[in-house]
ROPAFI-181501 format. One record per residue (C-alpha): residue number from 1; x, y, z. Coordinates in pm, 1 decimal, m for minus. Example, Ala and Ser with C-alpha at 12.3 -4.5 7.8 and 13.67 -1.06 7.14 Angstrom:
BEGIN
    nr          u          v          w
     1     1230.0     m450.0      780.0
     2     1367.0     m106.0      714.0
//
This chain:
BEGIN
    nr          u          v          w
     1     7480.0    13431.1    11050.0
     2     7413.0    13058.6    11103.3
     3     7080.9    12908.3    11001.9
     4     6963.6    12598.9    11193.3
     5     6746.5    12334.1    11034.1
     6     6682.1    12134.8    11351.5
     7     6495.8    12238.5    11661.6
     8     6651.6    12282.8    12002.6
     9     6511.9    11948.7    12116.4
    10     6673.8    11758.8    11832.0
    11     7003.2    11939.9    11885.9
    12     7019.5    11851.3    12254.6
    13     6921.3    11489.7    12183.9
    14     7197.5    11462.2    11924.2
    15     7447.2    11609.7    12170.0
    16     7342.3    11352.2    12428.5
    17     7347.8    11068.5    12175.9
    18     7718.3    11104.0    12098.9
    19     7824.7    11059.6    12462.1
    20     7930.5    10721.3    12606.5
    21     7938.0    10801.4    12979.5
    22     8022.9    10584.5    13274.9
    23     7860.0    10585.8    13616.7
    24     7923.2    10450.5    13963.8
    25     7755.1    10156.7    14131.0
    26     7633.5     9810.8    14037.1
    27     7275.2     9915.7    13968.1
    28     7139.6    10171.9    13724.1
    29     7143.4    10524.6    13875.4
    30     6830.8    10736.6    13842.1
    31     7017.7    11004.7    13649.0
    32     7127.3    10756.7    13381.7
    33     6770.6    10632.0    13342.2
    34     6647.8    10988.8    13297.3
    35     6909.6    11066.3    13033.7
    36     6825.4    10748.0    12843.1
    37     6468.2    10871.0    12819.2
    38     6600.0    11206.0    12690.5
    39     6818.6    11066.1    12412.4
    40     7128.5    10901.1    12559.2
    41     7209.6    10597.1    12343.3
    42     7523.3    10454.3    12508.3
    43     7664.8    10380.9    12850.1
    44     8003.4    10239.6    12948.8
    45     8077.7     9981.6    13215.5
    46     8401.1     9979.3    13412.9
    47     8538.7     9751.4    13680.7
    48     8355.1     9945.7    13950.2
    49     8024.0     9843.1    13791.1
    50     8098.5     9470.6    13797.3
    51     8048.7     9218.9    14077.2
    52     7980.2     8905.8    13874.7
    53     7813.4     8809.9    13543.5
    54     7469.7     8770.7    13703.3
    55     7484.0     9121.2    13846.4
    56     7595.1     9267.5    13511.4
    57     7305.0     9089.6    13340.3
    58     7061.9     9242.7    13590.0
    59     7221.3     9586.0    13545.8
    60     7195.1     9583.8    13166.4
    61     6834.0     9464.9    13193.4
    62     6759.5     9764.0    13417.9
    63     6910.8     9997.4    13162.9
    64     6730.5     9841.0    12867.7
    65     6400.5     9882.5    13044.9
    66     6450.5    10252.3    12964.4
    67     6589.3    10208.3    12611.4
    68     6580.6     9873.7    12434.5
    69     6834.4     9963.4    12163.7
    70     7095.7    10070.1    12418.1
    71     7466.7    10037.0    12343.8
    72     7643.2     9896.9    12649.9
    73     8018.8     9934.1    12605.7
    74     8299.9     9775.3    12803.0
    75     8679.3     9763.4    12786.3
    76     8714.1     9384.1    12786.5
    77     9034.8     9304.8    12602.7
    78     9074.5     8990.8    12819.3
    79     9427.0     8910.8    12927.6
    80     9569.8     9185.6    13145.7
    81     9284.9     9429.5    13070.8
    82     8961.6     9281.3    13200.7
    83     8651.3     9441.8    13344.1
    84     8410.8     9148.0    13344.8
    85     8655.5     8948.9    13561.3
    86     8829.6     9240.6    13726.2
    87     8835.9     9077.6    14070.1
    88     8952.4     8731.6    13968.5
    89     9158.7     8774.9    13652.7
    90     9055.4     8683.2    13301.9
    91     8952.2     8338.9    13180.6
    92     9115.8     8426.3    12847.3
    93     9475.5     8508.0    12759.7
    94     9537.6     8846.2    12601.7
    95     9653.9     8943.2    12257.8
    96    10025.3     8882.9    12306.3
    97     9968.3     8523.8    12413.8
    98     9743.4     8463.6    12113.6
    99    10003.5     8619.2    11887.3
   100    10272.8     8396.1    12037.6
   101    10066.7     8088.6    11943.9
   102     9992.9     8243.7    11602.3
   103     9688.3     8032.3    11524.0
   104     9419.8     8268.4    11387.8
   105     9158.3     7994.4    11422.5
   106     9234.5     7980.5    11795.4
   107     9211.0     8359.1    11823.6
   108     8875.0     8348.1    11646.6
   109     8746.1     8082.3    11887.4
   110     8864.8     8277.0    12192.3
   111     8701.0     8597.5    12066.0
   112     8381.7     8411.3    11980.4
   113     8353.2     8269.1    12331.3
   114     8434.5     8608.2    12483.6
   115     8163.2     8762.1    12266.7
   116     7916.4     8495.2    12376.8
   117     7981.4     8573.0    12743.5
   118     7955.2     8947.4    12689.5
   119     7630.3     8912.2    12494.9
   120     7487.6     8688.3    12766.8
   121     7550.3     8973.7    13013.5
   122     7382.9     9228.8    12787.0
   123     7705.9     9394.6    12666.7
   124     7707.5     9467.1    12293.9
   125     8007.5     9695.0    12227.5
   126     8358.0     9590.5    12325.4
   127     8643.8     9841.6    12309.1
   128     8871.6     9572.9    12163.3
   129     9084.7     9446.4    12001.6
   130     9404.8     9642.4    12024.0
   131     9549.1     9644.1    11671.8
   132     9863.7     9829.9    11778.1
   133    10192.3     9691.1    11649.7
   134    10423.7     9672.7    11950.3
   135    10716.8     9834.4    11770.0
   136    10866.9     9992.8    12081.7
   137    10954.9     9736.4    12352.2
   138    10968.2    10017.9    12608.8
   139    10605.1    10109.5    12543.7
   140    10453.4    10159.7    12891.7
   141    10088.3    10124.0    12795.1
   142    10055.3     9866.4    12512.0
   143    10297.9     9575.6    12565.4
   144    10107.9     9247.0    12605.4
   145     9791.1     9418.0    12483.1
   146     9939.2     9388.8    12132.5
   147     9942.6     9068.7    11928.4
   148    10311.1     9134.1    11855.3
   149    10575.2     9325.5    11658.7
   150    10506.2     9185.3    11311.7
   151    10241.2     9389.5    11123.5
   152    10127.1     9088.8    10921.9
   153    10077.3     8882.2    11237.8
   154     9888.5     9164.6    11408.9
   155     9670.7     9208.2    11099.7
   156     9565.8     8842.9    11072.3
   157     9486.2     8813.5    11443.2
   158     9297.2     9143.3    11442.5
   159     9085.1     9005.0    11159.6
   160     9020.2     8681.1    11348.4
   161     8932.3     8865.2    11667.7
   162     8686.8     9100.8    11496.7
   163     8517.7     8813.1    11317.2
   164     8492.4     8599.1    11630.3
   165     8360.0     8874.0    11854.4
   166     8102.6     9003.5    11605.9
   167     7973.5     8654.3    11527.9
   168     7792.3     8676.7    11860.4
   169     7644.6     9020.3    11799.4
   170     7901.8     9217.4    11998.8
   171     8046.2     9508.1    11801.5
   172     8425.3     9516.3    11791.1
   173     8598.4     9850.2    11844.2
   174     8946.7     9819.2    11693.7
   175     9200.9    10048.9    11860.7
   176     9404.7    10273.6    11892.6
   177     9398.4    10442.2    11548.4
   178     9635.9    10521.0    11380.6
   179     9855.2    10301.6    11605.5
   180     9981.5    10339.7    11963.0
   181    10258.2    10079.1    11949.9
   182    10563.5    10300.9    11894.0
   183    10518.6    10528.5    12194.0
   184    10728.1    10566.0    12507.6
   185    10474.2    10787.2    12687.9
   186    10145.3    10673.6    12843.3
   187     9865.2    10886.5    12695.3
   188     9673.1    10855.4    13022.2
   189     9925.4    11103.5    13160.5
   190    10065.2    11308.4    12870.2
   191    10054.2    11347.4    12491.7
   192    10284.5    11099.0    12312.4
   193    10439.4    11180.0    11977.1
   194    10527.4    10921.0    11713.0
   195    10799.0    11037.5    11476.0
   196    10797.0    10809.5    11174.8
   197    10782.7    10846.2    10799.0
   198    10476.1    10792.8    10584.0
   199    10599.9    10461.3    10443.9
   200    10649.3    10309.0    10789.1
   201    10313.4    10440.2    10901.8
   202    10127.7    10278.6    10612.1
   203    10322.5     9951.9    10606.9
   204    10337.1     9897.0    10981.5
   205    10087.1    10094.6    11191.5
   206     9798.6    10106.6    10944.1
   207     9816.0     9750.4    10812.0
   208     9613.7     9595.1    11099.6
   209     9351.8     9870.0    11074.8
   210     9306.7     9808.0    10705.1
   211     9256.2     9440.2    10789.4
   212     9000.9     9527.3    11056.8
   213     8807.7     9746.7    10815.0
   214     8804.8     9467.7    10557.2
   215     8680.6     9230.7    10829.3
   216     8388.7     9465.3    10897.5
   217     8480.3     9608.2    11237.6
   218     8178.0     9805.4    11353.2
   219     8380.9    10062.5    11545.3
   220     8731.1    10208.9    11558.3
   221     8878.1    10385.4    11861.0
   222     9111.9    10681.3    11821.5
   223     9448.9    10729.8    11988.8
   224     9549.5    11037.7    12184.1
   225     9882.7    11059.9    12003.0
   226    10046.8    11319.7    11780.6
   227    10176.7    11187.6    11448.3
   228    10354.2    11479.3    11276.4
   229    10372.1    11304.4    10937.8
   230     9990.3    11313.9    10938.8
   231     9916.4    11624.3    11143.7
   232    10190.0    11822.5    11317.5
   233     9945.6    12019.5    11528.2
   234     9671.3    11799.5    11671.4
   235     9654.7    11450.8    11822.8
   236     9467.0    11192.3    11618.5
   237     9149.4    11215.0    11827.7
   238     9115.8    11584.3    11743.3
   239     9255.5    11580.1    11387.4
   240     9028.4    11617.4    11079.3
   241     9325.6    11511.4    10864.2
   242     9350.8    11179.1    11047.6
   243     8988.1    11092.5    11126.9
   244     8815.3    11233.9    10819.2
   245     9097.3    11252.9    10564.2
   246     9280.4    10926.4    10644.0
   247     9029.9    10697.4    10816.8
   248     8712.0    10795.3    10635.4
   249     8828.4    10906.7    10293.0
   250     9155.2    10724.7    10226.7
   251     9084.3    10396.8    10408.1
   252     8712.4    10402.3    10325.2
   253     8589.3    10331.7    10678.4
   254     8217.7    10398.7    10727.0
   255     8150.0    10268.2    11079.9
   256     8147.2    10432.9    11420.1
   257     8453.2    10629.6    11534.8
   258     8488.5    10627.7    11913.9
   259     8737.0    10837.9    12107.1
   260     8965.5    10699.2    12370.6
   261     8885.4    10825.0    12720.8
   262     8856.9    11202.4    12699.8
   263     8961.5    11259.0    13062.2
   264     9306.5    11126.1    12979.5
   265     9588.7    11373.0    13025.9
   266     9683.6    11375.8    12657.2
   267     9357.7    11557.9    12573.0
   268     9196.5    11696.4    12887.9
   269     9529.1    11814.8    13024.4
   270     9617.4    11989.8    12698.7
   271     9289.4    12114.7    12551.2
   272     9043.2    12091.5    12838.2
   273     8763.9    11834.6    12851.4
   274     8477.2    12036.8    12702.0
   275     8684.4    12193.2    12425.2
   276     8844.6    11858.4    12348.7
   277     8503.9    11694.6    12305.5
   278     8392.0    11963.7    12061.3
   279     8716.1    11934.3    11862.4
   280     8683.7    11554.7    11848.1
   281     8331.0    11560.2    11703.8
   282     8429.6    11834.8    11460.0
   283     8730.1    11626.4    11349.1
   284     8513.0    11326.8    11262.4
   285     8464.4    11128.5    11583.7
   286     8110.3    11004.0    11644.3
   287     8109.6    10884.4    12004.8
   288     8280.5    11032.0    12308.8
   289     8419.1    10788.8    12564.0
   290     8403.7    10952.2    12907.2
   291     8350.5    10808.2    13250.2
   292     8666.0    10623.4    13343.2
   293     8738.3    10902.4    13589.4
   294     8444.3    11144.2    13566.0
   295     8129.9    10938.8    13615.1
   296     7855.7    11177.7    13720.8
   297     7553.7    11352.4    13574.9
   298     7716.1    11694.7    13591.9
   299     7990.4    11585.1    13352.2
   300     7733.5    11457.9    13101.9
   301     7537.4    11783.4    13118.8
   302     7853.2    11994.1    13081.9
   303     7956.2    11803.9    12770.6
   304     7606.5    11813.0    12623.8
   305     7593.9    12188.7    12680.4
   306     7940.4    12234.6    12529.9
   307     7832.7    12060.8    12209.1
   308     7507.0    12255.2    12182.3
   309     7687.9    12583.2    12244.5
   310     7950.2    12497.3    11981.9
   311     7678.9    12436.7    11721.7
   312     7501.8    12760.8    11806.1
   313     7826.6    12956.4    11785.5
   314     7921.3    12801.8    11452.9
   315     8230.2    12626.8    11591.1
   316     8077.3    12282.1    11528.6
   317     7872.3    12227.3    11211.3
   318     7520.7    12115.0    11293.4
   319     7536.3    11853.2    11018.2
   320     7851.5    11699.0    11170.6
   321     7683.2    11650.9    11508.6
   322     7371.9    11507.8    11343.7
   323     7582.5    11266.1    11137.9
   324     7770.7    11150.8    11448.2
   325     7447.6    11089.8    11638.8
   326     7303.5    10898.9    11343.9
   327     7606.7    10668.5    11335.5
   328     7567.5    10592.2    11706.0
   329     7199.8    10507.9    11658.0
   330     7284.2    10297.8    11353.4
   331     7525.5    10080.9    11552.3
   332     7268.0    10047.2    11828.7
   333     7018.5     9924.5    11569.6
   334     7271.2     9671.9    11435.1
   335     7330.0     9523.2    11778.7
   336     6954.3     9500.8    11839.1
   337     6911.3     9313.9    11512.5
   338     7192.3     9075.6    11609.0
   339     7050.5     8999.9    11952.9
   340     6977.3     8633.8    12019.2
   341     6831.7     8439.8    12311.9
   342     7097.2     8337.6    12566.9
   343     7276.6     8025.9    12447.1
   344     7497.0     7763.5    12600.8
   345     7869.4     7770.1    12533.1
   346     7905.9     7747.2    12159.0
   347     8262.4     7614.3    12159.9
   348     8328.4     7239.3    12184.7
   349     8613.5     7323.7    12424.8
   350     8452.4     7527.7    12705.6
   351     8798.7     7586.7    12855.1
   352     8920.5     7746.6    12533.8
   353     9087.2     8027.1    12730.5
   354     9297.8     7787.7    12936.5
   355     9375.1     7583.0    12627.2
   356     9505.0     7896.6    12454.3
   357     9706.7     8003.3    12759.5
   358     9874.6     7662.7    12780.0
   359     9967.3     7677.7    12413.1
   360    10120.3     8022.9    12460.4
   361    10366.5     7916.6    12731.6
   362    10729.3     7880.7    12626.2
   363    10980.2     7706.5    12854.9
   364    11361.5     7729.7    12844.0
   365    11548.3     7485.4    13068.3
   366    11908.9     7496.2    13178.4
   367    12105.3     7170.8    13180.8
   368    11961.2     6922.0    13426.1
   369    11747.6     7132.4    13664.8
   370    11583.1     6930.9    13939.8
   371    11205.7     6909.3    13905.9
   372    10991.8     7109.3    14147.5
   373    10831.9     6865.6    14388.8
   374    10846.6     7038.0    14728.9
   375    10681.2     7360.4    14847.8
   376    10852.9     7668.7    14708.1
   377    10866.5     8039.6    14779.6
   378    10697.6     8250.6    14513.5
   379    10852.4     8597.9    14497.0
   380    10644.1     8827.1    14279.8
   381    10811.9     9148.5    14165.4
   382    10531.0     9394.4    14104.7
   383    10569.1     9701.3    13882.1
   384    10327.6     9992.0    13908.1
   385    10033.0     9899.4    13682.5
   386     9930.5    10130.9    13402.8
   387     9582.1    10278.2    13423.6
   388     9444.4    10059.2    13144.7
   389     9530.7     9745.7    13343.6
   390     9451.2     9890.3    13685.9
   391     9561.8     9762.6    14024.5
   392     9244.9     9570.8    14117.6
   393     9306.0     9254.9    13917.6
   394     9517.6     8982.7    14079.0
   395     9799.1     8827.6    13877.7
   396    10088.1     8586.7    13920.5
   397    10135.0     8216.1    13994.7
   398    10134.7     8217.3    14373.6
   399     9769.9     8127.1    14429.1
   400     9784.1     7833.1    14190.5
   401    10113.7     7699.7    14327.1
   402     9979.0     7727.1    14681.6
   403     9694.5     7502.5    14567.4
   404     9913.5     7255.2    14380.4
   405    10198.2     7251.1    14634.8
   406    10054.2     7289.7    14987.2
   407    10301.6     7468.0    15209.8
   408    10414.6     7706.1    14936.5
   409    10455.9     8063.5    15061.1
   410    10433.5     8388.9    14865.7
   411    10545.0     8749.4    14885.3
   412    10535.9     9067.1    14676.4
   413    10839.5     9292.5    14639.9
   414    10938.4     9611.5    14465.7
   415    11229.0     9854.2    14460.3
   416    11609.9     9836.2    14465.5
   417    11632.4     9590.1    14757.6
   418    11362.7     9356.4    14626.6
   419    11599.2     9066.2    14556.9
   420    11761.1     9073.6    14900.4
   421    11423.0     9100.6    15071.8
   422    11284.1     8809.1    14869.7
   423    11586.8     8593.3    14944.2
   424    11551.2     8659.8    15315.5
   425    11178.8     8582.1    15306.4
   426    11236.9     8256.0    15117.6
   427    11431.7     8116.9    15413.4
   428    11627.4     7867.0    15207.5
   429    11335.8     7737.9    15003.3
   430    11360.6     7714.5    14627.3
   431    11240.4     8039.1    14470.7
   432    10997.7     8090.0    14185.2
   433    11055.2     8451.2    14079.1
   434    10768.4     8614.1    13890.7
   435    10832.6     8929.3    13685.5
   436    10634.8     9142.9    13445.3
   437    10828.8     9323.6    13170.9
   438    11169.6     9275.2    13332.8
   439    11335.1     9460.9    13043.2
   440    11154.1     9783.8    13138.1
   441    11242.5     9768.3    13508.8
   442    11615.3     9750.3    13591.8
   443    11540.3     9681.5    13957.8
   444    11369.7     9355.3    13853.3
   445    11680.2     9245.6    13665.3
   446    11891.3     9323.8    13970.8
   447    11652.9     9122.4    14190.6
   448    11683.4     8822.0    13960.0
   449    12064.7     8855.0    13965.7
   450    12054.6     8833.7    14344.8
   451    11823.8     8532.5    14352.2
   452    12001.0     8335.0    14079.0
   453    12343.7     8398.9    14232.4
   454    12221.8     8261.6    14564.8
   455    12011.6     7982.4    14418.3
   456    12099.0     7856.2    14068.7
   457    11784.8     7639.8    14080.4
   458    11564.3     7953.9    14077.2
   459    11268.7     7934.5    13840.9
   460    11183.4     8257.4    13655.4
   461    10834.3     8327.9    13525.0
   462    10801.6     8626.2    13288.1
   463    10437.2     8737.4    13260.5
   464    10496.5     9042.9    13043.7
   465    10667.3     9083.9    12707.6
   466    10968.7     8847.7    12709.7
   467    11249.8     9072.0    12584.5
   468    11532.8     8979.2    12820.3
   469    11739.1     8664.6    12760.9
   470    11600.8     8358.4    12943.4
   471    11778.4     8278.9    13268.3
   472    11739.0     8071.2    13579.1
   473    11716.8     7694.8    13602.5
   474    11385.5     7716.1    13420.1
   475    11253.8     8024.6    13239.5
   476    10881.3     8030.5    13165.9
   477    10724.7     8297.9    12943.3
   478    10346.3     8327.3    12952.1
   479    10311.4     8637.4    12727.8
   480    10054.6     8787.4    12962.5
   481     9929.5     8793.2    13320.5
   482     9568.5     8674.0    13287.8
   483     9446.0     8427.4    13550.8
   484     9464.9     8142.9    13298.8
   485     9823.3     8241.1    13216.3
   486     9904.0     8197.2    13585.9
   487     9743.9     7853.5    13585.1
   488     9940.6     7753.1    13275.5
   489    10264.3     7886.3    13429.0
   490    10212.0     7694.7    13754.4
   491    10161.5     7376.3    13553.9
   492    10485.0     7447.1    13367.7
   493    10671.2     7502.5    13695.4
   494    10576.1     7154.9    13813.8
   495    10645.0     7000.7    13473.5
   496    10991.6     7156.1    13475.3
//
C-alpha cells in the first residue's frame, strides 16, 4: 500500500509543472492562462505562434501577466531550423556553417546575438544547440544541424554556443542525448537504433555532451533512439539506465532534462503518448515537450491525469515527480534572475549572422569559367523537408539573384525528370542549380548531370552537407540553407 506525503492539489500542480505544451494562435489562449494560474510553468512556441518579433514580445508579455517566472521555450537552432524567422529564413547560419568556419569565438558571438534577440522577445529557453556528431552522412534528420563529423570540433562549438546563448539569460538545451548523429531513420516517424560499441559512444557521441555539461548548459534534451550498448530495451527518453545512470550519475549532470517531442512516432507510435510520458518522468526526465502536433487543452489534461494516476497506482514514484517539478521551477527562477531590461545589439558587428555565413562559403572553380554578369535561370531542386525543418521557411538563392541580376528567372523541380524540365525552363540561359544534400538524393545528381552536360558553364550551389565531389563551372557550398546563406551564395555566384 502506497503512502502519499503530498496532498492532491500539490500532486496535480507537480504533474502540470512538468509539461511544456504548445498552443495555436499568435495570442495567449484562455486555456493556457488558466493552466498557468493552476501550476503550469512552461509553454512552447512554434512557427504557428510567430508573426514577427513585436508580436512574440506581446504574446510573452500576455503570458507573463499570469505567471512572471514563466519558461517560454522555442526550437530556434537558427540556420535551417528557425521559428522566430520561420517566414523569412534565419538571419544566422546554422551549426554546420559555423563548424565549417571553425572559429569558436565567432560561434559564441552568433549565439550571444541570437540569445539577445530571443530574450528581447521574452523567450528564455532555447531547445538548442544540437551537439550531435554527424557520423552518418545519410542521416535524414540531423545533417546541417550538426557542427560536423569531428567530435572535438563539435565539442568546442557546443561549448561556445552554450556560453554565448546563456550570457543573455536564455537557457541552452543541448540535444539530442546521447547523440542522434549516427542514425539513418528520422525519429519523427519511427524508432532509430544506433549499433555502436561503448568506446565509440564515449569518445564520439558523448564528448560534446560532456563539454556542454562543463560549460554549464541549463538543460539537456533526450533523443528518441535505442542504443543497445546502453539499454537494449528502451529508447533513451524512456531509459533509467541512460537518463539517471549515465547522464545524472556517470556524467554528473544536475540541470533540467527535457524530452524531445513526445508525439513523435518513435515514442507515441510505440508506447502511446500517455504511457510514454509516465515512463519518461520515471526514467529521469523532468520536462515533457509536447505541442508540436497536439496543441490543445485536452492533451494537457490527459497527460496531467496520466501522471497523477501513475503516482496513485505506484507506477511513478511521488518523489520522482516532485523532483522533476522542482527542477522545472528552479530553471524558471534562474531565468527570472537573469532577466535584464531590453538592450541594443551588444555585438559591434550587428550583421554577425551574415558575416558568419560569408565566412562559411567555400568555392571551387573549374578552369577559366566566365563570370556571371547577365540574368540567369535559377533551378532549385527541392527535397522533401524533414519535420524539424518544416516546409514553411523559404530557402535558396533565387530571391537574392533576382534582386542582384534583374531579369533572372527561377523555378523549383523535383523527381526523375527534374533536370530535363529545368533545362527546358531555362530556355538557353545560364543555369544556377541549387541542391540540398545531393548525396542523399540520386535524382538530384541525375539532374545535375543533365544540366552540366548541356551547359558546362552551369553553377552549382550546395546548401546541405557537401559530400559529393564539386562539379560545374563553379561549385559553391554554403553548409546550410538559412536566408543569410542564400545571400552569401548569391554574392559568390557573381564573384565567380
